[in-house]
C-alpha positions in Angstrom: -29.7 44.2 56.3 -28.3 44.8 52.9 -28.8 48.6 53.1 -27.0 48.8 56.5 -23.8 47.1 55.1 -21.8 50.0 53.8 -18.4 51.6 54.4 -19.0 52.9 57.7 -19.9 49.3 58.9 -16.3 48.7 59.0 -14.9 49.4 62.5 -11.3 49.8 63.0 -9.8 48.6 66.4 -5.9 48.4 65.8 -3.1 48.2 63.2 -1.5 45.3 61.5 2.1 45.9 62.3 2.9 42.7 64.6 1.5 40.1 62.2 4.7 39.5 60.1 7.0 39.5 63.1 5.0 37.1 65.1 2.9 35.1 62.7 2.4 32.1 64.9 0.4 34.3 67.1 -2.2 34.7 64.7 -2.3 31.5 62.8 -1.0 28.8 65.1 2.3 28.1 63.2 4.4 28.8 60.2 4.5 25.2 58.9 1.9 22.9 57.2 -1.0 23.7 59.7 -0.5 27.6 59.4 -0.2 27.4 55.6 -3.7 25.7 55.3 -5.1 27.9 58.0 -4.7 30.9 55.5 -7.2 29.2 53.2 -9.8 28.6 55.9 -9.6 32.4 57.1 -10.6 33.5 53.6 -13.3 30.8 53.0 -14.7 31.7 56.5 -15.3 35.1 55.3 -17.5 33.5 52.4 -19.2 31.3 54.8 -20.1 34.2 57.1 -21.8 35.8 54.1 -23.7 32.5 53.5 -24.8 32.4 57.2 -26.4 35.8 56.6 -28.1 34.5 53.5 -26.1 36.4 51.1 -23.9 33.7 49.3 -24.8 30.3 47.8 -21.5 29.4 46.0 -18.0 29.3 47.1 -15.2 28.3 44.6 -11.8 27.4 46.0 -8.9 26.7 43.7 -5.2 25.6 44.4 -3.5 27.1 41.3 0.0 26.2 39.8 2.8 27.2 42.0 0.6 26.7 45.1 -1.4 30.1 45.0 -5.0 30.1 46.3 -8.0 31.5 44.9 -11.3 32.0 46.8 -14.4 33.3 45.0 -17.9 33.7 46.4 -21.3 35.2 45.2 -21.8 37.3 48.4 -22.3 41.1 48.7 -18.9 41.9 48.0 -16.6 43.8 50.4 -17.6 47.6 50.4 -15.3 49.7 48.5 -16.5 53.3 49.2 -14.4 55.6 51.4 -14.6 54.9 55.2 -15.3 58.1 56.8 -12.9 57.7 59.7 -10.1 56.4 57.9 -10.3 58.4 54.7 -9.5 55.5 52.3 -11.6 52.6 50.7 -13.2 50.3 53.1 -11.8 47.3 51.1 -8.3 48.6 51.8 -9.2 49.0 55.5 -10.4 45.4 55.7 -7.4 44.0 54.1 -4.8 46.0 55.8 -5.9 46.7 59.4 -6.0 44.0 62.1 -9.4 43.7 63.6 -11.2 45.6 61.1 -14.3 44.1 59.5 -18.2 44.0 59.4 -18.3 41.3 62.1 -18.0 43.9 64.9 -21.2 45.5 63.5 -24.3 43.4 64.6 -26.4 44.9 62.0 -24.0 43.6 59.3 -23.4 40.1 60.5 -25.8 38.4 63.1 -23.6 35.2 63.3 -20.0 34.9 62.6 -17.0 32.5 63.1 -14.2 34.9 62.7 -15.2 37.3 65.5 -11.6 38.2 66.2 -11.5 39.9 62.8 -7.8 39.0 62.3 -8.7 36.8 59.2 -8.2 38.1 55.9 -5.8 40.9 56.9 -3.4 38.2 58.4 -3.7 36.4 55.2 -2.6 39.6 53.3 0.1 40.2 55.7 1.5 36.7 55.3 1.3 36.8 51.5 4.1 37.6 49.0 1.4 38.8 46.7 -2.4 39.2 47.1 -5.1 40.4 44.9 -8.7 41.1 45.7 -11.4 41.7 43.2 -14.9 42.9 44.2 -18.1 43.0 42.2 -21.0 44.8 43.7 -23.5 47.6 42.5 -22.8 46.9 38.8 -19.2 47.6 39.1 -15.9 45.6 39.5 -12.9 46.8 41.7 -9.4 45.6 42.3 -6.4 46.0 44.6 -3.2 44.3 44.9 -0.7 44.0 47.8 2.9 42.7 48.6 3.4 41.5 52.0 0.2 43.4 53.0 1.2 46.7 51.6 -1.3 48.1 49.0 0.6 48.6 45.6 -2.0 51.3 44.5 -5.3 52.6 45.6 -8.5 50.7 44.9 -9.4 51.0 41.3 -12.5 50.5 39.3 -11.9 47.8 36.6 -15.0 47.9 34.7 -18.8 46.8 34.8 -20.2 43.4 36.2 -23.5 41.9 36.3 -22.5 39.5 39.3 -21.6 40.2 42.9 -19.2 38.7 45.3 -15.4 38.9 46.3 -12.6 36.9 44.9 -9.2 36.7 47.0 -6.2 35.3 45.2 -2.9 35.0 47.3 0.5 33.5 47.4 2.1 32.6 50.7 5.3 34.3 51.7 8.2 31.9 51.2 10.2 34.1 53.7 7.5 33.3 56.4 6.5 29.9 55.8 8.5 26.7 56.3 6.2 24.7 53.8 4.6 26.1 50.8 2.9 23.1 49.2 -0.8 22.7 49.6 -2.5 19.3 50.4 -5.6 18.7 48.7 -7.0 16.2 50.9 -6.6 18.4 54.0 -8.4 21.4 52.3 -11.1 18.9 50.9 -11.6 17.7 54.4 -12.4 21.1 55.7 -14.6 22.1 52.8 -16.8 18.9 53.1 -17.1 19.5 56.9 -18.4 23.2 56.0 -20.7 21.9 53.6 -22.2 19.4 56.1 -22.5 22.2 58.6 -24.2 24.7 56.1 -26.9 22.9 54.2 -27.4 24.2 50.7 -24.1 25.9 50.1 -22.2 24.6 47.2 -18.4 24.6 47.7 -16.1 23.6 44.8 -12.4 22.6 45.2 -10.3 22.5 42.1 -6.7 21.5 42.0 -5.0 23.2 38.8 -1.4 21.7 39.7 -2.1 18.3 38.2 -4.4 16.5 35.8 -6.4 13.3 36.5 -6.3 10.0 34.5 -8.6 11.6 31.9 -6.5 14.7 31.3 -8.6 17.1 33.5 -8.1 19.2 36.4 -9.2 17.6 39.7 -12.6 19.2 40.8 -14.7 18.1 43.7 -18.2 19.6 44.6 -19.4 19.7 48.3 -23.1 20.3 48.7 -25.2 18.7 51.5 -29.0 19.1 51.5 -29.3 16.8 54.6 -26.7 18.6 56.8 -25.8 17.0 59.9 -27.8 13.8 59.3 -25.6 13.2 56.3 -22.5 14.0 58.3 -23.4 11.3 60.8 -24.0 8.8 58.1 -20.7 9.9 56.5 -18.8 9.3 59.7 -20.7 6.1 60.5 -20.4 4.5 56.9 -17.9 2.0 58.0 -19.6 1.2 61.2 -22.7 -1.1 61.8 -25.6 1.2 62.6 -27.8 0.1 65.5 -30.4 2.9 65.1 -31.5 5.4 62.3 -29.9 8.9 62.4 -32.0 11.4 64.4 -32.1 15.1 63.9 -32.9 17.9 66.5 -33.3 21.6 65.3 -34.6 24.5 67.3 -33.8 28.1 68.0 -34.2 29.6 71.5 -33.0 33.1 72.7 -31.2 33.6 69.6 -29.2 30.5 69.9 -29.7 28.1 66.9 -29.2 24.4 68.0 -28.8 21.4 65.5 -27.8 18.0 66.9 -27.8 14.7 64.8 -26.8 11.5 66.5 -26.9 7.6 65.7 -25.8 4.5 67.7 -23.5 1.9 66.4 -21.9 -1.3 67.3 -18.5 0.2 68.4 -17.3 0.8 71.8 -16.2 4.5 71.4 -17.9 7.7 72.0 -17.6 10.1 68.9 -19.1 13.5 69.8 -17.9 16.5 67.6 -19.1 20.0 68.1 -19.0 23.2 66.4 -19.7 26.8 67.1 -20.5 29.1 64.3 -18.8 26.4 62.0 -15.6 26.4 64.4 -14.6 23.0 65.5 -14.7 23.2 69.3 -12.3 20.3 69.8 -12.3 21.0 73.6 -16.1 21.0 73.7 -17.7 23.5 76.1 -21.2 24.4 77.4 -23.0 23.2 74.3 -21.4 19.7 74.6 -21.9 19.7 78.5 -25.6 20.4 77.8 -26.0 17.7 75.2 -24.5 15.2 77.7 -26.5 16.3 80.5 -29.7 15.9 78.6 -28.6 12.6 77.2 -27.7 11.0 80.6 -30.8 12.6 82.3 -33.4 11.4 79.7 -32.1 8.0 79.2 -31.7 7.4 82.9 -35.2 8.4 83.7 -36.5 6.3 80.8 -34.6 3.2 81.8 -35.7 3.6 85.5 -39.3 4.1 84.5 -39.3 0.9 82.4 -37.2 -1.1 85.0 -34.5 -1.7 82.5 -31.7 -1.3 84.9 -33.3 -3.1 87.8 -31.3 -6.3 87.3 -28.0 -4.4 86.6 -25.3 -5.4 89.3 -23.5 -2.2 88.4 -24.6 1.2 88.5 -25.2 2.9 85.0 -23.2 6.1 84.4 -23.2 9.0 81.9 -20.3 7.2 80.0 -22.4 4.2 79.4 -25.1 6.1 77.6 -22.4 7.4 75.2 -20.7 4.2 74.2 -21.2 3.5 70.6 -22.7 7.0 70.0 -21.8 9.2 67.1 -23.3 12.8 67.5 -22.8 16.2 65.8 -23.6 19.3 67.8 -23.6 22.6 65.8 -24.8 25.7 67.4 -25.1 29.3 66.0 -24.3 32.1 68.8 -24.6 35.8 68.1 -21.6 36.5 70.5 -19.8 33.4 71.3 -17.1 33.6 74.2 -14.4 31.3 73.5 -11.8 30.1 76.3 -8.6 31.4 74.8 -7.6 32.6 71.3 -7.6 29.1 69.9 -11.4 29.1 70.0 -11.6 25.4 71.0 -13.9 25.6 74.0 -17.2 27.5 74.1 -17.7 29.4 77.6 -21.2 30.8 77.2 -23.0 29.7 80.4 -26.4 30.3 78.9 -25.8 27.8 76.1 -25.7 24.8 78.5 -29.3 25.3 79.6 -30.5 26.1 76.2 -28.9 22.8 74.4 -29.9 20.7 77.6 -33.8 21.9 77.3 -33.8 21.5 73.4 -32.3 18.2 73.4 -34.0 16.9 76.5 -37.5 17.6 75.1 -36.6 16.0 71.7 -35.0 12.9 73.2 -38.1 12.3 75.4 -40.2 12.4 72.3 -37.9 10.1 70.5 -38.1 7.4 73.2 -41.9 7.5 73.6 -42.3 7.2 69.9 -39.6 4.7 69.0 -39.7 2.0 71.8 -37.9 -0.6 69.7 -35.0 1.6 69.1 -35.1 2.8 72.6 -34.8 -0.9 73.8 -31.6 -1.3 71.5 -30.0 1.7 72.9 -30.7 0.6 76.5 -29.3 -3.0 75.8 -26.2 -1.2 74.4 -26.0 0.9 77.6 -26.5 -2.0 79.8 -23.5 -4.0 77.9 -21.3 -0.7 78.3 -21.8 -0.5 82.0 -20.9 -4.2 82.4 -17.9 -3.9 80.1 -16.9 -0.7 82.0 -17.0 -2.6 85.3 -14.7 -5.2 83.8 -12.5 -2.7 82.2 -12.1 -1.0 85.7 -11.0 -4.2 87.2 -8.6 -4.8 84.4 -7.2 -1.2 84.6 -6.9 -1.6 88.3 -4.7 -4.6 88.0 -2.4 -2.9 85.7 -2.2 0.1 88.2 -1.6 -2.2 91.0 1.1 -4.0 89.1 2.5 -0.7 88.4 2.6 0.5 91.9 3.6 -2.9 93.5 5.9 -4.2 91.0 9.2 -2.6 92.3 9.9 0.3 90.2 6.3 0.1 88.6 7.7 0.1 85.3 7.7 -2.7 82.7 10.7 -5.1 82.6 11.4 -4.5 78.9 11.6 -0.7 79.3 15.2 0.8 79.3 14.4 4.0 80.9 16.5 7.2 80.7 18.3 8.9 83.7 16.3 12.1 83.4 13.4 12.5 85.5 12.2 15.7 84.0 9.0 14.9 81.6 9.8 18.0 79.5 13.2 16.6 78.5 12.6 13.0 78.2 11.6 10.8 75.2 10.1 7.4 75.0 10.7 5.5 71.8 8.3 2.8 71.1 10.2 0.4 68.8 9.1 -2.4 66.8 10.5 -5.6 67.9 13.2 -6.7 70.3 16.0 -6.9 67.7 15.4 -3.2 66.8 14.8 -2.4 70.4 18.2 -3.8 71.3 19.9 -1.7 68.7 18.2 1.5 69.9 19.2 0.8 73.3 22.9 0.7 72.3 22.5 3.9 70.0 20.4 6.1 72.3 21.3 8.8 74.5 20.9 7.4 77.9 20.3 10.8 79.6 17.0 11.5 78.1 16.0 8.7 75.7 14.2 5.6 77.1 13.3 2.5 74.9 10.3 0.3 75.1 10.4 -2.6 72.5 6.9 -3.8 71.4 6.6 -7.5 70.1 4.6 -7.9 66.9 1.5 -6.0 66.2 -0.4 -4.7 69.2 -4.2 -5.4 69.6 -6.6 -3.4 67.3 -8.3 -1.2 69.9 -10.9 -0.2 67.3 -12.6 -3.5 67.2 -12.0 -4.4 71.1 -13.9 -3.8 74.2 -12.0 -1.9 77.0 -11.2 -4.8 79.3 -9.7 -6.7 76.4 -7.5 -3.6 75.7 -6.3 -3.6 79.3 -5.6 -7.4 79.0 -3.1 -7.0 76.1 0.5 -7.1 77.4 2.0 -4.5 75.0 -0.7 -2.0 75.7 -0.3 -2.7 79.6 3.4 -1.8 79.1 2.9 1.4 77.4 0.4 2.6 80.2 2.9 1.5 82.7 5.9 3.3 81.0 4.0 6.5 80.4 2.8 6.5 84.0 -0.9 7.6 83.1 -4.0 5.8 83.6 -7.8 6.5 83.0 -10.2 7.4 85.6 -13.8 6.3 85.6 -14.7 9.2 83.1 -11.8 7.9 80.7 -9.7 10.9 81.4 -5.9 10.6 81.8 -4.0 11.6 84.7 -1.5 13.7 82.8 0.2 14.9 85.9 2.0 11.6 86.2 3.0 11.6 82.6 6.8 10.5 82.4 7.7 11.5 79.0 6.5 14.5 76.9 7.8 13.2 73.8 6.7 9.7 72.6 8.3 8.5 69.3 6.7 5.5 67.3 9.7 4.2 65.6 8.9 1.2 63.2 10.3 -0.5 60.0 10.1 1.6 56.9 8.0 -1.2 55.1 4.3 -2.1 54.9 4.3 -4.0 58.1 5.9 -1.3 59.9 3.3 1.3 58.7 0.6 -1.2 59.9 2.1 -1.2 63.3 2.4 2.5 63.3 -1.4 2.8 62.4 -2.2 0.3 65.1 -0.4 2.4 67.7 -1.9 5.6 66.5 -5.2 4.2 66.6 -4.5 3.2 70.3 -3.3 6.7 71.0 -6.4 8.5 69.4 -8.9 6.1 71.0 -7.3 5.6 74.4 -4.7 8.5 75.0 -5.9 11.4 72.8 -4.8 13.9 75.1 -1.3 13.0 74.3 -1.9 13.8 70.7 -3.7 17.0 71.4 -0.9 18.1 73.7 1.5 17.5 70.7 3.5 14.8 72.6 3.4 11.9 69.9 5.6 11.7 67.0 6.5 9.2 64.2 10.2 8.6 63.4 11.5 8.6 59.9 14.1 5.9 59.3 15.6 5.9 55.9 15.0 3.5 53.1 18.5 3.2 51.6 22.2 3.7 52.2 23.8 4.7 48.9 27.6 4.3 49.1 30.6 4.5 47.0 34.0 4.0 48.4 34.1 6.3 51.6 31.3 8.5 50.4 27.5 7.5 51.4 24.2 9.0 51.8 21.1 8.1 53.4 17.8 8.1 51.4 14.4 8.5 52.6 12.6 8.3 49.1 13.0 6.5 45.7 13.7 10.1 44.3 16.5 10.7 47.1 18.1 7.2 46.0 18.0 8.2 42.3 19.7 11.5 43.1 22.3 10.0 45.3 23.3 7.4 42.9 23.7 10.1 40.1 25.7 12.2 42.5 28.0 9.7 43.8 28.7 8.0 40.3 29.3 11.3 38.7 30.5 10.6 35.3 31.2 7.1 36.1 29.2 3.8 35.9 26.0 4.0 38.3 26.3 0.2 38.7 29.5 0.8 40.8 27.4 2.5 43.4 26.3 0.2 46.0 22.6 0.5 47.3 21.6 -1.0 50.6 17.9 -1.4 51.1 17.0 -1.3 55.0 14.2 -3.9 55.4 13.9 -3.2 59.1 15.6 -1.1 61.9 17.4 -4.0 62.8 19.6 -3.9 59.9 21.1 -0.7 61.0 24.0 -0.7 63.4 23.6 1.4 66.7 25.7 4.1 65.1 23.6 4.3 62.0 20.3 4.3 63.8 21.4 7.2 66.2 22.6 9.5 63.3 19.7 8.8 61.0 16.7 8.4 63.4 17.4 9.2 66.9 19.9 12.2 67.0 17.9 15.5 67.6 20.4 17.3 65.5 19.9 15.2 62.4 16.6 13.1 62.7 13.3 13.8 61.1 10.3 13.4 63.4 6.7 13.9 62.2 4.5 15.4 64.9 1.0 13.8 65.1 -1.8 16.5 65.0 -5.5 16.4 64.7 -6.8 19.1 62.3 -10.4 17.6 62.3 -11.5 15.1 65.0 -14.4 14.1 62.9 -12.4 13.2 59.8 -9.7 11.5 62.1 -12.5 9.5 63.5 -13.8 8.4 60.2 -10.4 7.6 58.8 -9.6 5.4 61.9 -13.0 3.7 61.7 -12.4 3.0 58.0 -8.7 1.8 58.3 -9.3 -0.5 61.4 -12.8 -1.3 61.3 -14.6 -4.4 59.7 -15.8 -3.1 56.4 -13.3 -4.0 53.7 -14.6 -2.2 50.6 -14.1 1.5 51.8 -10.5 0.5 53.2 -9.7 -0.9 49.7 -10.9 2.1 48.0 -8.8 4.4 50.2 -5.8 2.5 49.7 -6.2 2.4 46.0 -6.7 6.1 45.6 -3.9 7.2 48.2 -1.1 4.7 47.9 0.9 5.7 44.8 2.4 2.3 44.5 -0.2 0.2 46.0 -1.2 -3.0 44.3 -4.0 -5.0 45.7 -4.8 -8.4 44.6 -8.4 -9.6 44.1 
């Protein structure tokens, strides 16, 4: 394979002109998510080298000034003159859209970046990018500004190593955010390490020093792969079985599956194709679920485990309390849409079904004790599902028969257009009353929530539907689950749901409880971009008729200095808003509800697996991991022993 990977392996499909004009078409958006996507595109090139067996080490560094450097020990991008283009293959790869070795089956057998837009898009959207290549005993370099080469590829010396180093700084004229988040990048690199056993990925943050005066460095290396990934995700849950691993290749499709049952009531299945997180699933997930249901159902029937059940056991019951990871490698994956979130290869369903089915049959026959534990869990899930259906039907019946079908506490908006309508979930009746006075009645609806809602992370479904505040949210939104726990999104009454709580610890806890509810019970709303968190101010700084709202301590200090001028800072009045109810209707409107001036934080899911772990850790039963998380992430947190 090495001998075939030369300059002419790079095949050109089209140019790069449109990237800077319409960047969101290529990287999703030009905010936080798109900024981090640049890093992943470059890292994915190195991972593709690793998938081919040519790379073992990948180093990612966040440099001062929020530049990024990615270095690998792969083969190095070819630098010889490309016959068709008449210039260095390196320059072709870096400056031409859809140019790369991934279109050549002899160069890459498996690749995640099949559209080939990756590194050239990063180049186009970077104010400055430098690529260094070491191969065949020599080192080479080329630099670019906004995607344009500053000079031809030049040889810079000799080298005994090989690999590619890409250093880039995102263009401030393109991106609305330019500060990289360490934890966000770390989560993706950790995921890649689990998915690719034996590859060492190092992340370094050179922007600040740790408590020992050293740069922050973390190494991700997994020898156990998906089994370790399952254990990582289930670390805060009570395991009912040992993690099991399935691995087999058939018809050039490599299948890896790891699964484990725990005592929770949620299904947590995460899937990947060529390292791409397929958040919408696809044929590989369908094959896994079909095998799981078929094999467990046959085993239970054969041993008369379901004979005394008063309700029928369904596929959903076999997946309650299941944490599973499905990772497949496909030479030519067919994704539904440019977002690569759902696999469409029809042949994969049968392959995964057969491989998983054979392995599960062997597992059940060889491990009768664990099999009985799982079956008992399934029977409990079926009974609970039946109870939940009754509770859900009661809510729906109340919604249909109860006059308007809306909760009495809801102050609805006059607009019936879901695209234009907003629902504010407000902490407390007092703040809810203020919000009702300050809102725009045309398109803003208010639903006050009394106290802290039920922690759905630790509750069975029928208990969830018995909770008054949760019932009110279901009724207000107009969406309900079917038997498969899918939401009927057609009847959604608002396509912007804003969680508005006090800017204090209790308020943050309530936000987390509500977000846990949405993630576990109404995840489709988050995935469609309908859920937001409001940002009420912490302070009102005032002197005479001059005033300024402040959202952070730094804002407050700056405002005091500005309003005091050369005078006495103590003459500046500072009002600390302990709750939304302390603001009058006009203040709440202009700071938190007015679309012209407010700041809303959209809730998105970058990694379903990581979000699953975080919610389990924050809202589950295990205290030590939660304590460690708070101490490491809360800048001003103080936890008493």
